C-alpha positions, 0 to 999 in steps of 0.5 A: 911152688904152686900145684898144677891141676891136670884137667881131663876133657869132660863130656857135654853132659858132665859140663852141663850137670847141676851136680858139682865135682867133689870139693866144689859148688856150682853157680851161674852168672847173669849171662847164664854161664856155669862156674864150678867154684872150689869150696875154699872160696866160701871163706873169701870176703868177695865171694861172701859178698857176692852170695849175700847180694845174690840172696838179696837180688834173687832170693834163696833157690829151693830147687834151682841153681845159685845165680850170682849178680854179675856177669861171667867176665867179672866172676872169672876175674874174681876167681883168678884173683882169689886163686892167686891169693889177692892182696888185702888192699885189692880185696877191700877195693873190690868189696867197696866196688861191689857195695857201690855197684848195683847189679840187676838181672833186669838190665836192658844191656843183657849183661846183668849189670846196670852200672859197672866199675872195672878194677884191673890188677895184675902181678 
């Protein structure tokens, strides 16, 4: 049985804070959306690859937020898959997709991607 979380509405100041809640870290996407990510996601291979790509694309931030080289739609999708314990074959497909895609913050589309492949998976 899955545990459910009860979320209380947060003030605008709390939502825009660069400080993460306990057990979480904050990242931003190329379309400037803020995500609070559970620390346990750091052991997921897709997140590890996104963080590696972020370091390649943007460098290591010394005084600012971590920006992942993807848009908020893609990150929301990845987070939903990780939360539902994505199957190994899907994780491999996502990693392959990431390695063949080149994300760029300077894209003329403004979405943060110069080439996009979409994987759709549902249970």
